[in-house]
C-alpha positions, 0 to 999 in steps of 0.5 A: 500500500502507498504511503498514507501521507498527511498534508495541510491545506493552505489557508485561503478563504476557508479554514484548513483541513487535512488530506490523506491518500489511500489506494483501493482497486475497482470492483471485480470485473470493472474495466479500469482501476481506481484510487481512494482519497480521504481527508479530515473534516473541516471543523467549520459549520459553513462548508458546502462541499469538497472538490477533489482534483487529480491528474497524471502529472504533478501540478496538473490536476485537470479532472475533478470530483465534487462531494458533499460536506459530510463526505471525507472519503471518495473513490476516483474511478476510470484510472489506468492500472499501474499509473501514478496520479496526483491529487489535491483537495479543496473546501468550498463554503456556502458562499462559494468561496474556495480554499487553496489546495492541500499539499499534493499527494500521489499514488498508483492506481490499482485494479485490486478489488476493494476490501469491505470495511471490517465488520460490514454487512451488505445491503441492496437496491435493485432499482436505480437510474441516472440522467433523466433521474436525479439519483441520490442515496441518503446515508446515516451513521448511527454510531459514535465513530466515523465509518466508511462504505463501499458501493458497487453499481451493477449497470444494466448491459455494462460492467459494474462501477465501484465507489468508496465514501466516508460518513462521520459519527452521528452524521447524515451524508448524501451520495449523488448519482451526478458525482458518478459519471459512469452512471449517466444515462444508465439503469443499475442496481447498487450493493452497499458494504458498510457497518451495520450501524449505517443505514440508507434510503434511495431517492430518485427525482425527475422533472419533465415538461413542467411536471415534478416527481419523486420515488424512494426506497430503503435498502434490501438486507439480503438477496432471496429466492422468493419475493412479493409485491402487493401493488401493481397496475398496467392501465392507468400506470406504467409498472416496472418490476426490476430484477437484479442478480448480485452474483456472477452466476446466471439464473432464471426468475419465474414471475407470477402476476396475481390478478385483482379478484383472482387468477395468475399469469406466469412469465419467466426471465433470464438474468445474467451474472452481476446484472439487472433486468427490467420487466415493463408489465404494460408490454404483457398483453394479458396485464393491460388495464389490470391491477395485480400483485407479483410473486417472484421466485428464482433458484439463486438469490436475487433482488426485486423492486417495483416502480410505477409512474402515471400520466397527467397534465404534463404528460408521461411521468407526472408522478410515481413511486417505488418500493422494494419487495419483501422476501416473505409474507406475514400474519401481522402488518403495520402502516404508520402513514395514511391520510384522507380528505380533500387533499390525499387519497389513500389505498391499502393493497393486500396480496394473498399468495396462498392457495386458500382464502385468508381472513384479515382484521384491520384496525384504523388508528387516528390521532383520537384513537381506533376509529374503525375495525373491519374483517375482510375475506381475501380470495386465494392467489389474489390482490385486494384494494381498499380505498380508505377514503370511502370507509365510514368514520375515516373522513378527513383524518390522519390514519394508520393501520394495524392488520392481522390475518389467518395466513401469510399476506403482503400489505402495501399502502399508496397515497395520491394527491390532490384528490380535490379538485384533481387530477393527481400529480403526486404519489408515494407508496410503502410496503408495511412493516411486520414487527413493532420496534422500540428503536427505528432509523430514518436516513432521509429527510429535508426541510426548506431550501429552493423546493420548500421541502417538508418532512414528517415523521409518523409514529403509530402505537397499535398497543394498549400502553402509551409510548414516549418517543425520543427523536434525534435528528442527525444533520450533515453538519451541526449538533443533533437536535433531540425532541420528545413526543407522546404517542397514546395507546391506539393512536397515530401522531405526526412530528413536523421536521420544520418545527424543531429548529432545523435550518432551511435547506438542511438534510438529515436522518432521524433515530426514534427511541420509544418506551413501547414498540411502535411503527415509524415512517417518514414522508417528504414533499417538495414544491415546484413552480408555485405548486404545493407538494408537487412530488413526495416520497415515503418510507418505513423505518429501518429497525435498529434493535 
């Protein structure tokens, strides 16, 4: 390994920071070598980003990589193996002022595959695209010490691309697809290797013909040979099922589409090694104008997600949402988010993949308590849709759901807006959670800024004992903010991030610690061209205990 020399940035317009150069090879099978540069974080609170400049000759760093202020380690890709490169680091503050360069460091690019961080675990995203989409991954380090992570992007029809990043103790950082040139115009999956104290969420935003859309998902924790999705429609929506094979061995996926009201349509798809495959369900004639759930099986473990988009006044991609599949059904499900009334329309989607009917008992929790309980019979191998706004006693209220069933089922919730006067231009969706917890993590959150972002943390307590929830908001810079909220038994409560003292434009993650097991979700909305909440995303919490 090369010398890990430390050099000081020359003081210029911003406080100095230290830089150290390491080397790290690219992902197995990638076409070029790489270097990783790391530096000590600047201690001032007004740093907006760092700029890493590099080149093949000393003093001639013509290529650059930009990273956010919370990143102090980044991988430089597409270098020539065995060649020496020279690097410097600069800091940029919120006013756009740029520091002088660090002392130059250098090293040899290597094609040796990068080692994962000690004690790391892998998490996965089957969906990803950059170019038309603004792709970003929010990363939250819940530990008391800094961590680093490797990311391998599995491109559709091309070789993988690797990156390496750092994230400070108790910090949120953002990985942007724009900072990885090899991803521009590509569809891809992502594999993240990081300590178990690091959690993430992926967001994809887009704008087309004046429209504004967004979709998000949290990471899958492992590949599986079986996957389930409750939502899907090939009429009003364009639905895409995304399959990713994270191993080098090709496999075949068998996909069953469970139709609304009953019936199954089966298809098979070949998956190459370390590759992603997209199923555009609208191109399957038997699915056109149908709603459906999806079951995917493969002899080797794979990854599965689903993305859905709909047309509107601005044309295609007016709005949309995405969710990761679940590897198994369950008899208990919880949905913390939901709202009815003039603005939102909420739907609960239930898949019964079993060969026999299942009975489901659904409790609807509002801020005032349990407002409604109902029992539904779910036909075998079917998808059931519940328009929550149409249910008696649930008009114009925030609402959560607690669902118990006599057999294993899969539950999702979709929300669309505006309901009145319409038509819809925004949406989000999440798969429910199956186990209540006392500690949850949310990697994504944003307030204010140029798009007027609004984030809400949703707390649902289906139990019979009141809970006290402590929310710690971890920021990209600055001290964490801690707030406490009571969650009465059988109720749903909402915490607006804008009310706790965060600055406009801040991005953050949240850790929720509760005295009783609860369900936790996050909803995030943006404005565009004077429109209210023209796009939004939702995701359930990641269990931390």
